[in-house]
C-alpha positions as CSV (number, residue, x, y, z in Angstrom):
1,M,42.1,-0.8,-0.1
2,Y,40.2,0.4,-3.2
3,K,39.0,3.7,-4.5
4,V,35.6,3.1,-6.2
5,T,33.8,5.6,-8.4
6,I,30.1,5.1,-9.3
7,T,29.1,6.7,-12.6
8,H,25.5,6.9,-13.8
9,P,24.2,9.1,-16.6
10,A,21.5,10.6,-14.4
11,I,23.6,11.7,-11.4
12,E,27.0,13.1,-10.6
13,D,29.9,10.6,-10.0
14,R,30.2,9.4,-6.4
15,A,33.5,8.1,-4.9
16,Y,33.9,5.7,-2.0
17,A,36.7,3.8,-0.3
18,C,36.4,0.0,0.0
19,A,38.7,-1.8,2.4
20,D,38.5,-5.2,0.9
21,G,36.5,-7.6,-1.3
22,G,33.6,-7.7,1.1
23,D,33.2,-3.9,1.0
24,L,33.4,-4.0,-2.8
25,R,30.7,-6.7,-3.1
26,T,28.5,-4.7,-0.7
27,L,28.9,-1.6,-3.0
28,V,28.2,-3.5,-6.2
29,Y,25.2,-5.2,-4.8
30,G,24.0,-1.8,-3.5
31,V,24.4,-0.2,-6.9
32,A,22.4,-3.0,-8.5
33,R,19.6,-2.8,-5.9
34,A,19.5,1.0,-6.1
35,Q,18.6,0.6,-9.8
36,G,16.0,-2.0,-9.2
37,E,18.2,-4.7,-10.7
38,P,17.5,-8.2,-9.3
39,V,20.5,-9.7,-7.5
40,T,19.7,-13.4,-7.7
41,D,22.9,-15.0,-9.1
42,D,25.3,-14.6,-6.2
43,T,27.9,-16.9,-7.7
44,D,28.1,-14.7,-10.9
45,M,28.2,-11.5,-9.0
46,I,30.9,-12.7,-6.6
47,A,33.0,-13.9,-9.6
48,R,32.5,-10.5,-11.4
49,V,33.6,-8.6,-8.3
50,G,36.6,-11.0,-7.9
51,R,37.7,-10.5,-11.5
52,A,37.3,-6.7,-11.1
53,R,39.6,-6.8,-8.0
54,Y,42.1,-8.9,-9.8
55,C,42.1,-6.6,-12.9
56,A,42.4,-3.5,-10.6
57,D,45.3,-5.0,-8.7
58,I,47.2,-6.1,-11.9
59,D,46.2,-3.4,-14.5
60,G,45.5,-0.4,-12.1
61,T,41.8,-0.1,-12.9
62,A,38.8,-2.2,-13.6
63,L,35.3,-1.3,-14.8
64,L,32.1,-3.2,-13.9
65,A,28.8,-2.5,-15.7
66,I,25.8,-2.8,-13.3
67,G,22.6,-1.8,-15.1
68,Q,23.0,1.7,-16.4
69,A,25.8,2.4,-13.9
70,A,29.5,1.8,-14.2
71,V,31.7,1.0,-11.2
72,R,35.4,1.9,-11.6
73,V,37.7,0.2,-9.2
74,E,41.3,1.4,-8.5
75,P,43.7,0.1,-5.9
76,A,44.5,2.7,-3.3
77,R,47.9,2.0,-1.8
78,S,48.1,5.1,0.3
79,T,45.8,7.5,2.1
80,A,46.5,10.2,-0.6
81,S,44.5,8.1,-3.1
82,T,41.6,7.6,-0.8
83,C,41.3,11.3,0.0
84,E,38.4,13.4,-1.4
85,G,39.6,16.6,-3.0
86,H,43.2,16.2,-1.9
87,E,45.6,18.1,-4.1
88,D,49.3,18.8,-3.8
89,L,50.2,22.0,-5.6
90,Y,53.6,20.7,-6.5
91,V,52.8,17.3,-8.0
92,G,54.2,17.1,-11.5
93,L,57.1,19.4,-10.6
94,G,59.2,16.6,-9.1
95,E,57.1,16.2,-6.0
96,T,54.9,13.2,-5.2
97,A,51.4,13.3,-3.8
98,F,51.1,12.8,-0.1
99,C,48.4,13.2,2.5
100,D,49.1,15.7,5.2
101,G,46.0,14.8,7.2
102,T,44.1,17.9,6.4
103,C,42.1,16.4,3.6
104,K,38.7,14.6,3.9
105,P,38.9,10.8,3.4
106,L,36.5,9.1,1.1
107,P,33.4,7.7,2.8
108,R,32.7,4.0,2.9
109,F,29.6,2.6,1.1
110,G,27.1,1.7,3.8
111,R,23.4,1.7,4.3
112,D,23.1,5.6,4.3
113,A,25.1,5.7,1.0
114,L,22.8,3.1,-0.5
115,L,19.7,5.0,0.5
116,D,21.1,8.2,-0.8
117,L,22.0,6.6,-4.1
118,A,18.6,5.0,-4.5
119,D,16.9,8.4,-3.7
120,A,19.1,10.2,-6.2
121,L,18.4,7.7,-9.0
122,D,14.6,7.8,-8.2
123,D,14.6,11.6,-8.2
124,A,16.5,11.7,-11.5
125,D,14.0,9.2,-13.0
126,L,11.1,11.4,-11.9
127,D,12.7,14.5,-13.4
128,E,13.4,12.7,-16.6
129,N,9.8,11.6,-17.0
130,F,8.3,15.0,-16.3
131,G,7.5,14.3,-12.6
132,C,8.7,16.3,-9.6
133,S,11.6,15.0,-7.5
134,G,10.8,17.7,-4.9
135,C,7.5,16.2,-3.8
136,G,7.8,12.7,-5.4
137,L,4.9,13.0,-7.8
138,Q,4.9,11.2,-11.2
139,A,3.7,13.1,-14.3
140,G,0.3,11.4,-14.1
141,D,-0.2,12.4,-10.5
142,M,-0.1,16.2,-11.0
143,C,-3.0,18.4,-10.1
144,A,-6.0,17.8,-12.4
145,G,-6.9,21.5,-12.3
146,C,-3.6,23.2,-13.1
147,G,-1.1,20.4,-13.9
148,R,1.3,21.4,-11.2
149,C,2.8,19.3,-8.4
150,N,2.4,19.5,-4.6
151,C,5.3,22.0,-4.4
152,D,2.8,24.7,-5.3
153,R,-0.4,25.8,-3.6
154,H,-3.6,24.9,-5.4
155,D,-6.1,27.4,-3.7
156,T,-7.3,28.7,-7.1
157,C,-7.4,25.5,-9.0
158,Q,-10.7,24.5,-10.6
159,R,-11.4,20.9,-9.8
160,P,-13.0,18.8,-12.5
161,A,-16.5,17.6,-11.7
162,P,-16.6,14.0,-10.6
163,A,-17.8,11.7,-13.3
164,M,-21.3,10.3,-12.8
165,A,-21.5,6.6,-13.1
C-alpha cells in the first residue's frame, strides 16, 4: 500500500492511496496524460515506477517528475497513513498515531480522478493565459464587443460590422 501525493504548481496537492504497483502505474500514466504528455515508451515508464516503489520501500519516500507535476510515493503500512485528515491529538507526547475508523480514507486514483485532474489542469491553464475556466473560453474567444466571457450577458454589446470581402 502506498500514499501518493500529486503536486503541480497550478493546482492544490492531491493525495491518493495505491494498493500496489499496478495502481501506481495507473496513477503515473494518468498524471502524464492529464498534462498532455505522450506515454509512448512503456518500458521506461514501468522501470521508473518500479524504481520509485523500490526507493519508497527502502528510503521511505520517492519522487517522480512527470511533466510539470511531481508524484511523491510513500509506503503506507497502516490505515493511519492512508487516512485523509486523520490526526491524533496526543502524537508526539508518547502516543503513536492510530486510526480509530472515524477518519476518511484516501481515495484510489481511477477514471473519475483522472478526469478531475485533467479538468483542473485545463482550468488552471485557461486562467493563467487570461481565459475563463468558468465557461471554458480562451483569451482570443472572448466577446468582440466587450471582451468578456460567456459568464456575463452581452445584451448591450456593440458587435463589430462584418468585414466585406
